[in-house]
C-alpha positions as CSV (number, residue, x, y, z in Angstrom):
1,M,-31.6,4.3,6.8
2,A,-31.5,6.2,10.1
3,G,-28.8,3.9,11.3
4,A,-26.6,4.7,8.3
5,S,-27.0,8.4,8.7
6,K,-26.1,8.1,12.4
7,W,-23.0,6.1,11.5
8,I,-21.9,8.6,8.9
9,K,-22.4,11.4,11.4
10,N,-20.4,9.6,14.0
11,E,-17.6,8.9,11.6
12,A,-17.5,12.5,10.4
13,I,-17.3,13.7,14.0
14,K,-14.4,11.4,14.7
15,V,-12.4,12.4,11.7
16,L,-13.3,16.2,11.7
17,P,-10.5,17.2,14.2
18,A,-7.9,15.3,12.0
19,I,-9.2,17.1,8.9
20,I,-9.0,20.5,10.5
21,Y,-5.5,19.7,11.9
22,F,-4.2,18.5,8.5
23,C,-5.9,21.4,6.6
24,I,-4.0,23.8,8.8
25,A,-0.8,21.7,8.6
26,F,-0.8,21.2,4.8
27,N,-1.6,24.9,4.1
28,L,1.4,25.7,6.4
29,V,3.6,23.4,4.4
30,H,2.2,25.0,1.2
31,F,3.0,28.5,2.6
32,S,6.5,27.4,3.6
33,V,7.3,25.8,0.2
34,G,5.9,29.0,-1.4
35,L,8.3,31.1,0.6
36,L,11.2,28.9,-0.5
37,L,10.2,29.1,-4.2
38,A,9.0,32.8,-4.2
39,S,12.1,34.0,-6.0
40,Y,11.5,31.5,-8.8
41,D,7.8,32.5,-9.1
42,I,6.9,28.8,-8.9
43,R,3.9,27.3,-7.1
44,Y,3.5,23.5,-7.0
45,F,0.1,23.5,-5.3
46,S,-2.8,25.7,-4.5
47,Y,-4.5,26.3,-1.1
48,L,-7.5,24.5,-2.5
49,E,-5.4,21.4,-3.4
50,M,-4.0,21.4,0.2
51,T,-7.5,21.6,1.6
52,I,-8.6,18.7,-0.6
53,A,-5.4,16.8,0.4
54,A,-6.5,17.2,4.1
55,L,-9.9,15.7,3.2
56,V,-8.1,12.8,1.5
57,V,-5.8,12.3,4.5
58,G,-8.9,12.2,6.7
59,K,-10.3,9.5,4.5
60,I,-6.9,7.6,4.6
61,I,-7.1,7.8,8.4
62,V,-10.6,6.3,8.4
63,I,-9.5,3.5,6.1
64,V,-6.2,2.7,7.8
65,E,-7.9,2.7,11.3
66,K,-10.1,-0.2,10.1
67,F,-7.1,-2.4,9.4
68,P,-6.7,-5.1,12.1
69,F,-2.9,-4.6,12.2
70,I,-3.0,-0.9,13.0
71,D,-3.1,-1.4,16.7
72,A,-0.3,-3.9,16.7
73,F,1.0,-3.2,20.2
74,P,-1.9,-2.8,22.6
75,D,0.0,-4.1,25.7
76,K,3.3,-2.2,25.1
77,P,4.2,1.4,25.9
78,L,2.7,4.0,23.7
79,I,5.9,4.6,21.8
80,Y,5.6,1.3,20.0
81,N,2.2,2.2,18.5
82,I,3.4,5.7,17.8
83,F,6.3,4.5,15.7
84,W,4.2,1.8,14.1
85,K,1.3,4.1,13.2
86,T,3.7,6.8,12.0
87,F,5.3,4.2,9.6
88,I,1.9,3.0,8.4
89,Y,0.4,6.5,7.8
90,V,3.5,8.0,6.3
91,S,3.8,5.0,3.9
92,A,0.1,5.3,3.0
93,V,0.5,9.0,2.2
94,L,3.7,8.4,0.2
95,I,2.1,5.6,-1.8
96,F,-0.9,7.9,-2.4
97,R,1.3,10.8,-3.6
98,I,3.2,8.5,-6.0
99,V,0.0,7.1,-7.4
100,D,-1.5,10.6,-7.7
101,N,1.6,11.9,-9.5
102,S,1.5,8.8,-11.8
103,I,-2.2,9.4,-12.7
104,R,-1.6,13.1,-13.4
105,L,1.3,12.2,-15.7
106,L,-0.8,9.5,-17.5
107,L,-3.4,12.2,-18.3
108,D,-0.8,14.8,-19.4
109,H,1.9,13.0,-21.2
110,R,2.7,10.1,-23.6
111,A,3.3,6.7,-22.1
112,N,7.0,6.6,-23.1
113,E,7.7,9.9,-21.2
114,I,6.0,9.0,-17.9
115,G,8.7,7.0,-16.3
116,K,11.4,9.6,-16.8
117,I,9.2,12.5,-15.7
118,L,7.9,10.6,-12.7
119,L,11.5,9.8,-11.7
120,I,12.4,13.5,-12.0
121,K,9.4,14.5,-9.9
122,L,10.0,11.9,-7.2
123,S,13.7,12.9,-6.9
124,S,12.7,16.6,-6.6
125,P,13.7,18.3,-3.3
126,V,10.2,19.9,-3.2
127,F,8.6,16.4,-3.3
128,W,10.7,15.2,-0.4
129,S,10.6,18.4,1.7
130,T,6.8,18.2,1.4
131,Q,6.9,14.5,2.4
132,I,9.1,15.3,5.4
133,G,6.8,18.1,6.5
134,V,3.8,15.9,6.2
135,S,5.6,13.2,8.2
136,I,6.4,15.6,11.0
137,F,2.8,16.7,11.2
138,F,1.7,13.0,11.3
139,V,4.1,12.3,14.2
140,F,2.5,15.1,16.2
141,Y,-1.0,13.9,15.3
142,I,-0.3,10.3,16.2
143,I,1.4,11.3,19.5
144,F,-1.7,13.4,20.6
145,T,-4.2,10.8,19.4
146,E,-2.4,8.0,21.2
147,I,-2.1,9.9,24.5
148,S,-5.8,11.0,24.1
149,N,-6.9,7.4,23.6
150,A,-4.8,6.3,26.6
151,I,-6.1,8.9,29.1
152,G,-9.4,9.7,27.5
153,N,-10.7,12.8,25.6
154,K,-12.1,14.6,28.6
155,K,-8.9,14.3,30.6
156,M,-6.8,15.4,27.6
157,W,-9.1,18.4,27.2
158,R,-8.7,19.3,30.8
159,L,-4.9,18.9,30.6
160,L,-4.7,21.2,27.6
161,F,-7.3,23.8,28.3
162,G,-8.0,23.6,32.1
């Protein structure tokens, strides 16, 4: 039992920086979308939903990192893994968002309306602008983690903070 708690603690420590980063990033996206939609008095998300989304992304990162194909280019320049991981993570988040929207629609609407409403939601500029924002934040996250993995956490810390 002590081994399990130690493993959970180590996994939590590994994913905590990502959760903090994405919590700030998602709330920034939420704030930006809120500014764009302020004149319409519309809010698609809440700050709590964005914080929970950061926790979900942290979990997605833990799951995806366990896949054997995630580190597909270990002997190539970092840019290969950066592009590959960006594709994988952004695809995973996109799939999760589509499934999440589908489940919410299943709970709120009749079955014959779901396809049309889902198509409207998925073609919404808000959906895609949010996805683009999340993708950009993922690119920066992956760049920093790949460089940190290549040179080591201590050296990265020294480079950034002296």
